[in-house]
N, C-alpha and C positions, 0 to 999 in steps of 0.2 A: 233464839233458834238453837237447836242442838248442834253440836259438832259431830261430823261423821267423817270416816274415811271413804274412799271410793267404793270399796266392796260393800260397805254398809249402805251406801246410797243406792247401789244397784239392788240390794236385797230389799230395801224399803220401797223402791219403785215397783218391783215385782209384787210385793205384798199388797200394796195399795191398788195396783191395777187388777189383781186377782179378786180383791174385795169389791171393786167397782163393777167388774164385768165378769159374770160367771162363765163366759166363753173363753176367757184366758186360761190356758193350760201350759204347764212347763214340762218339758221332757228332755232327757239326756242321760249320760252316763253318771251314775252316783249322785244325781240331783235330789233324790228323795230323802231317805232316812239319814244318809251320810251328810247331806247338805252341800254337796259339790266339793271338788278338790280344793277350791279356794274359799269355800263356805259362803258363796254368793246366794245359795238357795236354802241356807240354814233356817229351820223353823217353818218352812212352807208346807212340808209334808204333814207336820203335826196339826197345822191349822186347816189345810184344805184336803188332805187325804190322798190316797193313792190313785183316785180317778182323775185328779187334776195335777198331780206332781208325779210324773211317771219315770221310773228307772228303766232304762233301755239296755239292750245288749251293746257290746262294743262294736258298733256298726254305724258309722257316720252316714253312709248312704241311706241306710234304713231309717235313721233318725230324721233326716231331712225329707226323705220320701214320705214318711208317715206324717210329718208336719204339713207337707203340701196337701195331702189328702184331707187332713183335719180342716185346714183352712178352706178348702173348696166346699166342705160340708158345713161351713158356718162358724167354726171355732177360730180362736185367735192364738195359735200356738207360739210359744217362745222356746226355741230349741237351743240347748247349750251344747257347743262343741268344746270338749274339755280343754284343748289347746288349739289355737288357730293352725298349728302345724298338722293337726289331725283332720283338717277340713277337706283335704284333697280326695279321699274316697267318696265324698259327697259332691265333688265338683260338677259332675255331669248332672246330678239332680238340680243343683243350684243354677247352672248356666243354661242347660237345655230345657228344663221344666219350669222351675220357680220364676226365673227372670222373664220368661216368655209367655206366661199364662194369660195375662191380660191381652197381649197382642194376638196370640194364636187363636183366642176365642172371640176375637172381635169385640172385646169389652164385656162379654157375657159373664166371665169369671175373673175373679182376682185371687191372689194368693197372699193374704196378709200374714206372712210369716216373719217373725223376728228371729234372727240367728245371732246368739251371743257367743263370743269367743275371746278368751284371754290372748293377748297378742304381744309380741316384742320380747326383748331381752330383759336382763336385770335380775334374774334368779339363778344364774349359772346353769342354765338348762341346756346349753350347747345347741347343736344344729337340729335337734328334734323337738325342742320346746321353746324356741326363741324367734321364730320367723315372723316377718311382717308382710303378709301377702296381699295387702290392700289393693295394689295396682291391678292384680288379676281380676278383681271384682269391679273395680272402677271401669275397666275396659269392657265390661259386660253390660249392654243396654238393659234397662229395666230394674236395676238394683240401686238402692240408696245405701251409701256406705258412710258410717259414722264412727268417730273415735274421739271420745271426750278426754279431757286432761285433768279434771277435778270433780269432786263429789257433787257439787251443785249442778254442774252441767250434765253429769252422768244420770242423775235422777230425772231431770227434766227432759233430756233427750230420749231416754229409754221409754218414758211414758208416751212421748210423741211417736216413737217407733212402734210401740205395741198398738197404738190407736190408728196407725196408718193402714190404709187399705192396700198397700203395695209392700213387697218384701224389703226388709231392711237388714243389712249386716251390721251388727253392733260390736265393734272391736273394742275390748277393754284393756288398757295398758297395764299389764300385771306388775310391772316394775313399781308403779305408784298405787297399787291396790290399797296399801296401808300407809304409804308414805305421804300421799296427798290427802290433806285434811282441810275441812272448812265448814262454815255454817250452812246448814241445809234446812229449809222449811219442813215442818212436820207433815203437813197435808199434801194434797195433790197439786201439782203444777206441771206445765208443759213448756218446753223451749222449742221454737220452730226449727224444723230440719232445714238445712240449706242456708243457714245464717252464721257467718263468722263473727268473732268478737275481737275488738281492739283491746288488748290486755294492757298495753302501754303506748302512749302516743310519742312520736318522734318526728324529726325533720330530715335526717340525712340518709337513712337507709330503712327499708322495710324488711322485716324478718317474718317469714311464714313457717309455722310449726304446728304440730298437733300431738295429742297423746303425751307419752312420757317425755318426748323431746321438747315439749313446750317449757318444761321446767329447766332443762339445760339451756334452752335459748334465753329464758328469762334471766338466768344467772349470768350468761354472757352479756346480755344487754345492760344489766345493772353494773357489771364490771366495766363495760365500755363507757358508761355514763361518768364514771370516775375520771376518765381521760378526756371528758368533754365531748364524747361522741353521742349523738342523739339518734337512737334507733326506735322505730315503731314496730311493736310486736303484735302480730295477729294470730290468734288461735282459730284455725279453720273449723274445728269441731265436726262439721259435716264435710267429708272429703268429696262426696258426689251425691247430688249436684253441688258443685263448689260455688261459693259466694264470690263470683268473679267481679261483681260491682265493688265490693269492699276492697278487693285486692287492687283493682285498677285505680280506685280513688287514692289509695295509699301510695302506690308506685308513682303515679303522676305527681304526687306531692314531693316524694323523696328523691326520685330519679334513680334509685338503686334498689336491688332486692337480693336477699340471701334466703335460701330455702333449706330447711332442716328436716331430714327424716332418717330413720334408722334402717329402713329397707335398703337393699343393694342399690347402687347408683344407676346402673344401666337399666333403662325402661322403668325406673321408679316413678312415682307420681310427681316427683320434682321436675322430671323432664317435661311432662305435660303442662305443668304450671309455667315453666319457662316459655313454652310455645304460646300458651294463652296470653302471657304478659307481652311477649314480643309482638304478637299480632295486634295488640291493643295499645301498647305503650311505647312502641319502638322509638318514636321521635322524642320521648320524654326521658329515655334512659341516658344516664351519664356514665355508666359502667356496665360491663357484661353481667348478666344474672349469674349468681354463684349458687352451687349446691354443696351442702355439707351433709354427707350421708354415710351409711354403712358401706362396706366394701363388696366388690363382686367376688365374694368367697362364701363358702358355707359359714354359718354363724359359729364362731369359735367358743370353746369352753374356757380355756385358761387365759385367752387374750380378749375376753369380753369387753373390758374397759377400753382397750385399744380400738376395738371394732366400732363401738358406739360413738356417735358424734357428741362428745362431751363438751362442756362449756369452753374449755381452752381452745378447742378446734374452731368452735363457732366464733369466739372472740377474735381469733386470728383472721378469719374470713371477713368479719365486720371491718376490722382495721384496714385490710388490704382493699376491700371494695370501696370504702370511703376515700382512700388515698389514691385510687386508680387515676392514671392520666393516659389518654390515648397517645 
């Protein structure tokens, strides 16, 4: 199997899905001849032309609104938002129209739109190019929210997203666009949405992470193993619907949980995960659930490495959680 980085895997998935299904169209800012700001759509315009790879104005509300109309008339649009930070002008279209189309039409219409957006820190982008807004969309009924951590998952999950008959927000962690590499099958394959993956098995504490933070969590878990601490690491992959069965099975085994995400702490998805775990695993817990997250501040430029939940902070949380005594 060829080795790809994450952005190459995304590009390959788009190319294969466009070849497989002529209804698949790509639209967004600079996605055509330029190939996208991160080159995720490079080469698509040359192969499929301007009718299926559409450069749009700088108007996110227009991009998503157009994609909704396309979907209702039988197409399978993949809309790129250049940075997840720019998605907010389209928030009303996503929340009020896209997410509710199946419900408001009594099942007569669906809106099979995939919205791709680079997410998170890691490129010194400061507060306008580094946000992690996943919890805003998880809170919205009718949306599936995905964030892969590696090339293999990115390709398989994106194929599933595009083939879904309901809207999917596909957040791509730009910090590992080119840093995360791995073997990826050449042909088509799909990974099921809503299914987490146990990356490393352990006995003493469960670690939940996704996207770029999966790699920081893995580094912390491996460092902890040198001290004899056994941590089980789960990559959520699909944030919503979350694979609660996999989480509960692991937490009941370990009795402890540490949740890692780079979005701000307050009302982040980690808070919902703590609630879900407390409701189902309360009598199995041997320590309070712990969140290792970004801070409740705008994303900094010069202090980016201090803001992000890096491996040393996660390692400290693992040690303290396992050592906890009531």
